[in-house]
C-alpha positions in Angstrom: 22.4 -9.9 48.2 23.1 -6.7 46.8 24.8 -8.0 43.4 21.8 -10.6 43.1 19.4 -7.5 43.4 21.5 -5.6 40.8 21.5 -8.5 38.7 17.6 -8.7 38.8 17.4 -5.1 38.0 19.5 -5.6 34.9 17.5 -8.5 34.1 14.5 -6.8 34.4 15.8 -3.8 32.2 16.9 -6.2 29.6 13.3 -8.1 29.6 11.6 -4.6 29.3 13.7 -3.6 26.5 13.1 -6.7 24.7 9.4 -6.0 25.3 9.7 -2.7 23.9 11.5 -4.0 20.7 9.1 -6.8 20.2 6.2 -4.5 20.4 8.0 -2.1 17.9 8.5 -4.9 15.4 4.7 -5.8 15.6 3.6 -2.4 14.9 6.1 -2.1 12.0 4.4 -4.6 9.7 1.4 -2.7 8.2 -1.0 -1.7 5.6 -0.6 2.2 4.7 -3.3 2.3 2.0 -5.9 0.5 -0.2 -7.0 1.8 -3.4 -9.7 0.6 -6.1 -9.3 2.0 -9.4 -10.8 2.0 -12.8 -8.2 1.3 -15.8 -8.4 1.0 -19.4 -6.9 1.6 -22.9 -9.3 4.3 -23.5 -8.3 6.4 -20.3 -5.3 8.6 -20.1 -4.7 7.8 -16.4 -6.4 5.3 -13.8 -9.4 6.8 -12.1 -9.2 6.2 -8.4 -12.8 5.0 -7.4 -12.3 4.9 -3.4 -9.5 4.8 -1.2 -8.6 4.1 2.5 -5.5 5.3 4.5 -4.1 4.5 7.8 -2.0 7.6 8.5 -1.8 7.8 12.2 1.7 7.2 12.3 2.6 10.2 10.3 2.5 13.8 11.5 -0.6 15.7 11.3 0.7 18.2 8.8 2.2 15.3 6.6 -1.0 13.3 6.2 -2.4 15.1 3.2 0.9 14.8 1.5 1.3 11.2 2.2 -2.3 10.6 0.8 -1.5 12.3 -2.3 1.6 10.4 -2.7 -0.5 7.2 -2.2 -2.8 8.3 -4.9 -0.1 9.1 -7.2 1.7 5.9 -6.7 -1.3 3.9 -7.1 -2.3 5.2 -10.5 1.3 5.5 -11.7 1.9 1.6 -11.2 -1.7 0.3 -12.1 -1.3 2.1 -15.2 1.9 0.0 -15.9 0.4 -3.3 -14.8 -1.2 -5.4 -17.5 -4.6 -6.8 -17.3 -4.6 -10.2 -15.3 -1.1 -9.4 -13.9 -0.2 -9.0 -10.2 3.1 -7.2 -9.5 4.8 -5.7 -6.3 7.0 -2.7 -6.9 9.4 -1.7 -4.1 10.6 1.7 -3.3 12.6 2.6 -0.5 10.8 1.2 2.8 7.4 0.5 0.8 6.1 -1.8 -1.7 3.0 -1.1 -3.7 1.0 -4.3 -4.5 -1.0 -4.0 -7.9 -3.5 -6.2 -9.5 -5.5 -5.5 -12.6 -8.4 -7.6 -13.4 -9.2 -8.5 -17.1 -12.2 -6.3 -17.0 -10.1 -3.2 -16.0 -11.0 -2.7 -12.4 -7.7 -2.5 -10.3 -6.5 -2.7 -6.9 -3.3 -1.3 -5.2 -2.2 -1.9 -1.5 0.7 0.0 0.0 2.5 -1.9 2.8 6.0 -1.9 4.5 8.7 -4.1 3.1 7.6 -6.9 5.6 4.4 -7.5 4.5 3.8 -10.8 2.8 2.9 -10.2 -1.0 0.7 -13.3 -0.9 -1.7 -12.0 1.8 -1.6 -8.4 0.0 -2.9 -10.2 -3.3 -5.6 -12.2 -1.4 -6.8 -8.9 -0.1 -7.0 -7.3 -3.4 -8.7 -10.5 -5.0 -11.2 -10.4 -2.3 -11.9 -6.6 -2.0 -12.4 -6.4 -5.6 -14.7 -9.3 -5.9 -16.7 -7.7 -3.1 -16.7 -4.2 -4.6 -18.1 -5.4 -7.9 -20.8 -7.5 -5.9 -21.9 -4.1 -4.1 -21.8 -1.7 -7.0 -22.2 -4.0 -10.2 -21.0 -2.6 -13.6 -21.6 1.1 -12.6 -17.8 1.7 -11.8 -17.2 1.2 -15.5 -18.4 4.6 -16.4 -17.4 6.5 -13.4 -15.2 9.6 -14.4 -15.1 11.5 -10.8 -12.1 10.4 -8.7 -12.9 9.0 -5.3 -16.7 9.3 -6.1 -17.9 5.5 -5.3 -19.1 4.9 -1.6 -17.7 1.6 -0.5 -17.6 1.3 3.4 -16.0 -2.2 3.5 -12.8 -0.8 2.3 -12.2 0.5 5.7 -12.8 -3.0 7.3 -10.3 -4.6 5.0 -7.7 -1.8 6.1 -8.0 -2.7 9.6 -8.7 -6.6 9.2 -5.4 -6.9 7.2 -3.1 -4.6 9.3 -1.7 -7.9 11.1 -0.9 -10.3 8.1 -0.7 -13.2 10.7 -4.2 -12.7 11.6 -5.5 -12.1 8.1 -3.5 -15.3 6.9 -5.5 -17.4 9.0 -8.5 -16.3 7.3 -6.8 -16.5 3.8 -5.7 -20.0 4.2 -9.3 -21.4 3.5 -9.3 -19.0 0.5 -8.3 -20.5 -3.0 -8.1 -17.0 -4.5 -4.3 -17.0 -4.9 -2.7 -20.5 -5.0 1.1 -20.9 -4.8 1.5 -21.3 -8.6 0.0 -17.8 -9.2 3.0 -15.7 -10.5 3.8 -12.3 -8.7 6.2 -10.1 -10.3 8.4 -8.4 -8.0 9.8 -5.2 -9.4 11.8 -2.1 -8.7 10.6 1.4 -9.8 13.0 1.7 -12.5 11.9 -1.6 -14.1 8.4 -0.6 -14.1 8.8 2.9 -15.7 9.3 3.4 -19.4 12.9 3.5 -20.7 14.1 7.0 -20.3 11.5 7.9 -17.5 12.3 9.2 -14.1 10.1 9.0 -10.9 11.3 12.6 -10.2 9.9 13.8 -13.6 6.6 12.0 -13.2 6.2 13.6 -9.7 7.1 17.1 -11.0 4.3 16.8 -14.0 1.7 15.0 -11.7 -1.6 17.0 -11.2 -2.3 14.7 -8.3 0.2 16.3 -6.3 0.0 19.8 -4.5 2.9 22.2 -4.6 3.5 21.1 -0.8 3.3 17.5 -1.7 6.3 17.8 -4.3 8.2 19.9 -1.8 7.6 17.2 0.8 8.7 14.5 -1.6 12.0 16.3 -2.5 12.8 17.0 0.9 12.2 13.6 2.1 14.5 12.3 -0.9 17.3 14.6 0.2 17.2 13.3 3.8 16.4 9.9 2.7 13.9 9.8 5.8 10.8 9.0 3.8 7.8 8.6 5.6 5.9 8.2 2.2 7.2 6.0 -0.4 10.2 8.0 -1.6 
């Protein structure tokens, strides 16, 4: 009986380990941040209109730095996305999905590598439509960053955390069919020839000294908690 008992205990341990692994896998796929921005050829840089972040997985003292990096990447990549274009830019453990509408309203969703691009772009299409339905054309003259109130952005952040659940909802949507082209790029292919991400980070006014230091340290240890 003793071997059987031991066998059961081992099986129980394996089962529990399996549960832990599957639970970890379930929590890995997530949306870190959503931004809505105003872009245009008349602007030196896109202007973030509103933003929502899910930073509970980061340490308390890291969160401000992560938020600043999310703002920086959203602006950097939407600036390099043509009107009407959808592109997913991968860097380290994260992907920034960008969509710029023909009227200059843009959205950026930062996710982990496993998050389906199709779901991210349905999110962007829906949230930008709802945003214009709520605020009209007033966003076209906004010059102050993050000054537009749009509470539903928090709901989108929570609703789309689990892409499987969100996908059931989006299947009835025709916002983004399979023929829509999504460009998958790396940082290097998005930046202008000769430009380096490190230089853009160093020159950025969006990032505090602490965030720039955080970016450099994360890059050295390759432990990035923030897209770097």
